[in-house]
Structure formats: C-alpha cells, structure tokens
VEXKEVEX-889774 format. One record per residue (C-alpha): residue number from 1; residue in three letters; x, y, z. Coordinates in pm, whole numbers, plus 50000, padded with zeros to 5 digits. Layout:
<recs>
NUM/ALA/X/Y/Z
...
</recs>
This chain:
<recs>
1/MET/81111/38560/03251
2/GLY/81380/38324/03381
3/ALA/81434/38536/03693
4/PHE/81062/38537/03761
5/LEU/81050/38157/03746
6/PHE/81351/38135/03976
7/ALA/81186/38369/04226
8/GLU/80867/38169/04204
9/ARG/81053/37845/04269
10/SER/81245/37992/04561
11/GLN/80915/38083/04727
12/LYS/80814/37717/04708
13/MET/81134/37575/04858
14/ALA/81077/37297/05104
15/LYS/81156/37366/05463
16/ILE/81304/37078/05661
17/SER/81350/37081/06033
18/ILE/81679/36919/06138
19/ARG/81689/36766/06481
20/PRO/82008/36642/06643
21/ILE/82069/36270/06692
22/GLU/82238/36196/07023
23/PRO/82542/35969/06986
24/LEU/82657/35711/07238
25/GLU/83012/35769/07355
26/MET/83185/35479/07529
27/GLU/83510/35525/07718
28/PHE/83718/35216/07784
29/ALA/83964/35146/08067
30/ASP/84263/35227/07841
31/GLY/84118/35570/07762
32/THR/83999/35475/07413
33/ILE/83671/35641/07317
34/LYS/83437/35483/07065
35/LYS/83111/35626/06939
36/ALA/82789/35488/06801
37/LEU/82518/35676/06619
38/PHE/82170/35524/06602
39/ASN/82035/35717/06304
40/THR/81863/35615/05983
41/GLU/82191/35484/05842
42/ALA/82222/35246/06140
43/PHE/81873/35109/06068
44/VAL/81967/35064/05701
45/ILE/82283/34877/05803
46/TYR/82075/34655/06034
47/THR/81832/34573/05754
48/ASP/82112/34505/05504
49/GLU/82305/34277/05737
50/PHE/82039/34112/05954
51/GLY/81707/34157/05774
52/LYS/81404/34366/05854
53/PHE/81251/34414/06197
54/ASP/80975/34155/06215
55/ASN/80832/33888/06445
56/GLU/81161/33696/06434
57/THR/81340/34010/06552
58/ILE/81094/34044/06841
59/LYS/81149/33677/06928
60/GLU/81526/33732/06926
61/MET/81487/34039/07150
62/GLN/81305/33822/07403
63/GLU/81519/33508/07383
64/LYS/81863/33662/07329
65/PRO/81846/34028/07431
66/TYR/82224/34075/07447
67/ASP/82268/33934/07095
68/PHE/82006/34177/06967
69/VAL/82160/34473/07151
70/ALA/82504/34376/07017
71/LYS/82366/34390/06662
72/ILE/82217/34732/06728
73/LEU/82546/34857/06878
74/TYR/82740/34709/06585
75/CYS/82521/34899/06337
76/GLY/82547/35223/06535
77/MET/82924/35192/06561
78/LYS/82953/35104/06191
79/VAL/82799/35443/06105
80/VAL/83105/35603/06265
81/ASP/83373/35335/06208
82/LYS/83336/35098/05911
83/SER/83604/34864/06052
84/ILE/83397/34753/06355
85/THR/83303/34385/06368
86/LEU/83006/34211/06526
87/PRO/83231/34013/06766
88/GLU/83379/34345/06888
89/ALA/83030/34484/06949
90/GLU/82929/34164/07129
91/SER/83235/34193/07355
92/ILE/83151/34557/07432
93/VAL/82791/34470/07520
94/ILE/82900/34186/07748
95/GLY/83152/34416/07919
96/GLY/82902/34700/07952
97/GLY/82630/34479/08093
98/GLU/82273/34579/08157
99/GLU/82351/34951/08196
100/LEU/82495/34969/07843
101/ALA/82215/34754/07699
102/VAL/81949/34983/07846
103/GLU/82131/35296/07722
104/ILE/82158/35153/07369
105/ALA/81788/35063/07366
106/ASN/81689/35408/07496
107/LEU/81904/35593/07242
108/MET/81778/35375/06958
109/ILE/81416/35446/07053
110/ASP/81475/35818/07117
111/ASN/81661/35869/06791
112/PHE/81403/35672/06594
113/MET/81124/35886/06739
114/VAL/81311/36205/06642
115/SER/81370/36103/06282
116/ALA/81066/35892/06193
117/ASP/80751/36013/06027
118/GLU/80421/35994/06216
119/ASN/80308/35670/06047
120/SER/80636/35494/06132
121/LYS/80616/35618/06492
122/LYS/80265/35481/06521
123/LYS/80368/35138/06388
124/PHE/80674/35137/06611
125/MET/80472/35216/06922
126/GLN/80227/34939/06835
127/GLU/80518/34693/06819
128/VAL/80654/34823/07151
129/GLU/80312/34766/07308
130/LYS/80308/34407/07175
131/ILE/80651/34344/07325
132/ASN/80548/34496/07658
133/LYS/80238/34274/07668
134/GLN/80452/33965/07601
135/PHE/80689/34057/07884
136/THR/80409/34126/08131
137/ALA/80194/33825/08036
</recs>
C-alpha cells in the first residue's frame, strides 16, 4: 500500500519551468570583473533596505534616476557579493553613465518579466505605462 501511495504522489509532482536570469558583468579598467544579478533576491533586498516599490519610488526614479539605478545595482551586486556598499554602487553608476543605467534598467525589467507571475507582470506594466505617461506629458 505504501508503494502505491508513493507512485500516486509521484504522478502528481509539480512541474516547474526554470528560466535563466541574465547577469550583468562589469569589467573595470584594472581588469576587475564584478557581477550583478537582478533576480527575486535582489527585489527582496531592495524591499528590505529601501522599502517597497510605490509612488515615492516612482517619484525618486523621475527626480533622481541615478540614485534609483544605484540602489538597483547595489541590490543586484549584493546577491553575488554581500560586502558591496551603496556608495560603491553609486560610484559605479556615475562612472558607467547613461549606458550602464539603461542596461541595468533593461536587465531588471527583463529578469522581472521572466520570473514574475502573470498578475505581477500586469501590475508592473501598468506602473510602467504610468511612468511613461508622466515622462511624455
């Protein structure tokens, strides 16, 4: 009877599709390579350290985009290297300029869309549309 129950349970095993999360690899002038990973853990770190994504976050994105991107980079780097500090991430963002900021934003969005459920994606896209309207208004 035990084997039958085991076989029955094994037929009901959940199937989970694993999709890769693309990391950001940054190479510095001295040859040092640092990585950032914008996965669920990075979003958890952001929430723990800076609070949830809300209207204040959107306001910060508009008024101080490099500060916001530095926080995102900090959280992504902290997934890989717990010793990273926010001032280090800020320095990297300033040094990397707009090209780095755009790449961080794109990876964050891409990786969120890979890992989020449909309801979260829908809410996220609604927020993106609000931001786009504010920038184009």
